[in-house]
C-alpha positions as CSV (number, residue, x, y, z in Angstrom):
1,X,32.0,65.4,90.0
2,X,35.4,64.9,88.5
3,X,36.1,62.0,86.2
4,X,38.1,59.1,87.7
5,X,41.8,59.7,87.6
6,X,41.3,63.4,86.9
7,X,41.1,66.5,89.2
8,X,38.4,69.1,89.1
9,X,39.8,72.7,88.5
10,X,38.8,73.6,92.1
11,X,41.1,70.9,93.4
12,X,44.1,72.8,92.1
13,X,43.5,75.5,94.8
14,X,42.1,73.2,97.5
15,X,44.8,70.6,97.7
16,X,47.7,72.9,98.5
17,X,45.6,74.7,101.1
18,X,44.8,71.3,102.7
19,X,48.5,70.5,102.5
20,X,49.3,73.6,104.6
21,X,46.4,72.9,107.0
22,X,47.6,69.3,107.6
23,X,50.6,70.7,109.5
24,X,48.1,71.0,112.3
25,X,46.3,67.8,111.4
26,X,43.4,69.6,109.6
27,X,42.0,68.8,106.1
28,X,40.1,72.0,105.8
29,X,41.1,74.3,102.9
30,X,39.7,77.3,104.9
31,X,42.1,76.5,107.7
32,X,44.8,76.2,105.1
33,X,43.9,79.6,103.7
34,X,44.2,81.3,107.1
35,X,47.4,79.4,107.8
36,X,48.8,80.7,104.4
37,X,47.8,84.3,105.4
38,X,49.7,83.7,108.7
39,X,52.7,82.6,106.7
40,X,52.7,85.7,104.6
41,X,52.2,87.8,107.7
42,X,55.5,86.3,108.9
43,X,57.2,87.3,105.6
44,X,56.6,86.9,101.9
45,X,59.5,84.4,101.6
46,X,57.9,82.1,104.2
47,X,54.6,82.3,102.5
48,X,55.9,81.7,99.0
49,X,58.2,78.8,100.0
50,X,55.5,77.2,102.2
51,X,53.2,77.0,99.2
52,X,56.1,76.0,96.9
53,X,57.0,73.1,99.2
54,X,53.4,71.9,99.6
55,X,52.8,72.0,95.8
56,X,56.1,70.3,95.0
57,X,55.7,67.4,97.4
58,X,52.1,66.9,96.3
59,X,53.0,66.9,92.6
60,X,55.9,64.5,93.3
61,X,53.6,62.1,95.2
62,X,51.0,62.3,92.5
63,X,53.6,61.5,89.8
64,X,54.8,58.5,91.9
65,X,51.3,57.2,92.2
66,X,50.5,58.0,95.8
67,X,47.0,57.3,97.2
68,X,44.4,59.6,95.6
69,X,42.5,60.2,98.8
70,X,45.6,61.1,100.7
71,X,46.5,63.6,97.9
72,X,43.1,65.1,98.0
73,X,43.2,65.6,101.7
74,X,46.6,67.3,101.7
75,X,48.5,64.5,103.3
76,X,51.3,64.7,100.8
77,X,51.8,68.4,101.2
78,X,52.5,69.3,104.8
79,X,56.0,67.8,105.2
80,X,57.1,69.5,102.0
81,X,55.6,72.8,103.2
82,X,57.6,72.7,106.5
83,X,60.8,71.5,104.8
84,X,60.7,74.3,102.3
85,X,60.1,76.9,105.0
86,X,63.0,75.5,107.1
87,X,65.3,75.8,104.1
88,X,64.4,79.4,103.3
89,X,64.7,80.4,106.9
90,X,68.2,79.0,107.0
91,X,69.5,80.0,103.6
92,X,67.4,83.0,102.5
93,X,65.5,83.3,99.2
94,X,67.3,82.6,95.9
95,X,66.9,80.5,92.8
96,X,69.3,77.9,94.4
97,X,67.2,77.8,97.5
98,X,64.0,77.4,95.5
99,X,65.5,74.5,93.6
100,X,66.8,72.8,96.8
101,X,63.3,73.3,98.4
102,X,61.6,71.7,95.5
103,X,64.0,68.7,95.5
104,X,63.7,68.3,99.3
105,X,59.9,68.5,99.1
106,X,60.0,65.7,96.5
107,X,62.2,63.6,98.8
108,X,59.6,64.2,101.5
109,X,57.0,62.5,99.3
110,X,59.1,59.4,99.0
111,X,59.9,59.3,102.8
112,X,56.2,59.9,103.6
113,X,55.4,56.7,101.7
114,X,58.2,54.8,103.3
115,X,57.4,56.0,106.9
116,X,53.6,55.5,106.4
117,X,54.1,52.0,105.1
118,X,56.4,51.0,108.0
119,X,54.4,52.6,110.8
120,X,51.1,51.5,109.3
121,X,52.0,48.0,110.3
122,X,51.9,49.0,114.0
123,X,49.0,51.5,113.6
124,X,51.0,54.7,114.1
125,X,50.7,57.8,111.9
126,X,53.7,59.3,110.1
127,X,53.0,62.8,111.4
128,X,55.9,65.1,110.5
129,X,58.7,62.5,110.7
130,X,59.5,62.8,107.0
131,X,60.0,66.6,107.4
132,X,62.2,66.0,110.5
133,X,64.4,63.5,108.6
134,X,64.9,65.7,105.5
135,X,65.3,69.0,107.3
136,X,67.5,67.4,110.0
137,X,69.9,66.1,107.4
138,X,70.0,69.4,105.5
139,X,70.5,71.4,108.7
140,X,73.7,69.6,109.4
141,X,74.9,69.3,105.8
142,X,74.3,72.9,104.6
143,X,77.3,75.2,104.9
144,X,76.2,77.6,107.6
145,X,77.7,78.5,110.9
146,X,76.7,76.3,113.9
147,X,74.3,78.0,116.3
148,X,75.3,78.7,119.8
149,X,74.1,76.3,122.5
150,X,70.9,77.5,124.3
151,X,71.5,79.1,127.7
152,X,71.2,76.8,130.7
153,X,68.1,76.8,133.0
154,X,68.2,79.1,135.9
155,X,67.8,78.2,139.6
156,X,64.1,78.4,140.6
157,X,61.1,79.1,138.5
158,X,61.2,81.6,135.6
159,X,58.9,84.7,135.9
160,X,57.5,86.3,132.8
161,X,55.9,89.7,132.4
162,X,52.4,90.1,131.0
163,X,53.9,91.0,127.7
164,X,56.2,88.0,127.6
165,X,53.3,85.7,128.6
166,X,51.2,87.0,125.7
167,X,54.0,86.7,123.2
168,X,54.9,83.2,124.5
169,X,51.3,82.1,124.1
170,X,51.1,83.3,120.5
171,X,54.6,82.3,119.5
172,X,54.1,78.8,120.7
173,X,51.5,78.5,117.9
174,X,53.6,80.5,115.3
175,X,56.8,78.5,115.8
176,X,55.0,75.5,114.3
177,X,55.7,77.2,111.0
178,X,59.0,78.9,112.1
179,X,57.0,82.2,112.6
180,X,58.2,84.7,115.3
181,X,55.5,87.3,114.9
182,X,52.9,87.1,117.7
183,X,50.0,88.1,115.5
184,X,50.8,85.3,113.0
185,X,50.2,82.9,115.9
186,X,46.7,84.4,116.5
187,X,45.9,84.0,112.8
188,X,46.9,80.3,113.0
189,X,44.6,79.9,116.1
190,X,41.8,81.5,114.1
191,X,42.4,79.0,111.3
192,X,41.9,76.1,113.7
193,X,38.9,77.7,115.2
194,X,36.9,78.1,112.0
195,X,36.8,74.3,111.5
196,X,37.3,72.7,114.9
197,X,36.7,74.4,118.2
198,X,38.2,71.3,119.9
199,X,41.4,71.6,118.0
200,X,41.6,75.4,118.7
201,X,41.0,74.9,122.4
202,X,43.5,72.0,122.5
203,X,46.2,74.2,120.8
204,X,45.5,77.0,123.2
205,X,45.7,74.7,126.2
206,X,48.9,73.1,124.9
207,X,50.5,76.5,124.7
208,X,49.5,77.4,128.2
209,X,50.7,74.0,129.6
210,X,54.0,74.5,127.8
211,X,54.5,78.0,129.3
212,X,53.8,76.7,132.8
213,X,56.1,73.8,132.4
214,X,59.0,75.8,130.9
215,X,58.7,78.4,133.7
216,X,58.6,75.6,136.3
217,X,61.8,74.2,134.8
218,X,63.5,77.6,135.0
219,X,64.1,77.8,131.3
220,X,65.3,81.1,129.8
221,X,62.5,83.7,129.7
222,X,63.6,85.0,126.3
223,X,63.3,81.6,124.6
224,X,60.0,80.9,126.3
225,X,58.7,84.2,125.0
226,X,59.9,83.3,121.5
227,X,57.9,80.0,121.6
228,X,60.9,77.8,121.2
229,X,59.8,75.4,124.0
230,X,56.1,75.3,123.3
231,X,55.3,74.6,119.6
232,X,55.7,70.9,120.0
233,X,53.3,70.9,123.0
234,X,50.7,72.7,120.8
235,X,51.0,69.9,118.2
236,X,50.9,67.2,120.8
237,X,47.7,68.6,122.3
238,X,46.0,68.8,118.9
239,X,47.0,65.2,118.0
240,X,45.9,63.6,121.2
241,X,43.0,65.7,122.3
242,X,41.5,66.6,119.0
243,X,42.6,64.0,116.4
244,X,43.6,60.5,117.5
245,X,41.7,59.9,120.8
246,X,38.1,60.4,121.7
247,X,37.8,63.5,123.8
248,X,36.9,62.8,127.4
249,X,38.1,64.2,130.7
250,X,40.6,61.4,130.8
251,X,42.0,62.0,127.4
252,X,42.2,65.7,128.0
253,X,44.4,65.1,131.0
254,X,46.3,62.5,129.0
255,X,47.0,65.0,126.3
256,X,48.0,67.6,128.9
257,X,50.5,65.2,130.4
258,X,51.9,64.5,126.9
259,X,52.3,68.3,126.3
260,X,54.2,68.6,129.6
261,X,56.5,65.8,128.5
262,X,57.3,67.4,125.2
263,X,58.8,70.6,126.8
264,X,61.9,69.0,128.5
265,X,62.3,66.8,125.4
266,X,62.4,70.0,123.3
267,X,64.8,71.7,125.6
268,X,67.1,68.6,125.7
269,X,67.1,68.2,121.9
270,X,67.9,71.9,121.5
271,X,70.9,71.6,123.8
272,X,72.1,68.5,122.0
273,X,71.6,69.6,118.4
274,X,72.2,73.3,118.1
275,X,76.0,73.4,118.6
276,X,76.3,71.3,115.4
277,X,73.8,73.4,113.5
278,X,70.9,71.0,114.1
279,X,67.4,71.6,115.5
280,X,64.7,69.6,117.2
281,X,62.3,70.7,114.6
282,X,59.1,68.7,115.5
283,X,60.8,65.5,116.6
284,X,59.6,66.0,120.2
285,X,56.0,66.2,118.9
286,X,56.4,63.1,116.8
287,X,58.1,60.9,119.4
288,X,55.9,62.0,122.3
289,X,52.7,61.4,120.2
290,X,54.0,58.0,119.1
291,X,54.8,57.0,122.7
292,X,51.5,58.1,124.1
293,X,49.5,56.5,121.3
294,X,51.4,53.3,121.7
295,X,50.7,53.3,125.4
296,X,47.0,54.0,125.0
297,X,45.9,50.4,124.4
298,X,47.4,49.3,127.7
299,X,45.3,51.9,129.6
300,X,41.7,51.4,130.7
301,X,40.1,54.8,130.8
302,X,37.2,56.3,128.8
303,X,38.4,57.6,125.4
304,X,41.8,55.9,125.7
305,X,41.3,52.7,123.8
306,X,43.0,50.4,121.4
307,X,40.4,50.9,118.7
308,X,40.7,54.7,118.6
309,X,44.4,55.0,119.3
310,X,45.2,52.6,116.5
């Protein structure tokens, strides 16, 4: 047992791992370890900056006096982790990028407290909103060339080859961490599986639902295969089917409907934001989850209840 107000030596390793794992709403350090392996599989820069961001935001929150239980469970690390990765993906690795990543992660700690305090009044979780706010501002402010607008949907449904289907399934998972390597997505899925079969199945189902929805919408096959339309659906499925609602056939269907809704939201946000250099990041996941959780108390089906949703 550690003394009150002090951390045991083992916590130094566990807390950053939990911060990485909390991106997918898990508090397991083992999940975080496999997630970290997936980050390094996607490139050493992503791995290093992911850990740097998780550590920086956790330390900043600790210095500012954040809740000790939240710190121990990694709740102060995941937004910093994602923000730092977003910065290095955009700017590349350098000492200036590292400094910006640390400062942005520290800001995430402050915004996490603010968003958590505001949303706590209505019983909604902060999710990755602090990351979206910080990364969204930086994406527009940083001096890089605006990205081209995504291609328009085609007439009729999109058809994918077997290879494209496999890559889409894996990349929907990997793009949660900006990873575009299909095998990194499989490592992430394994990280979920070792601690929660329900979360792993929810993530897999969310990926499949996203692929079917994107194909039905006629969205570009290349971008479907890259996972750019499905990563929000993966997070939505984990949040609703494996985290905030009691799992029943009704809530499984409810989560699947939410995953479907997140796909056109993601596509629309990409079309709106990319010409100016922005990105949807995980806003579609955040807003879709908030709306479906807020609607839950008004519904009367097993597992969808005010007590669990709030």
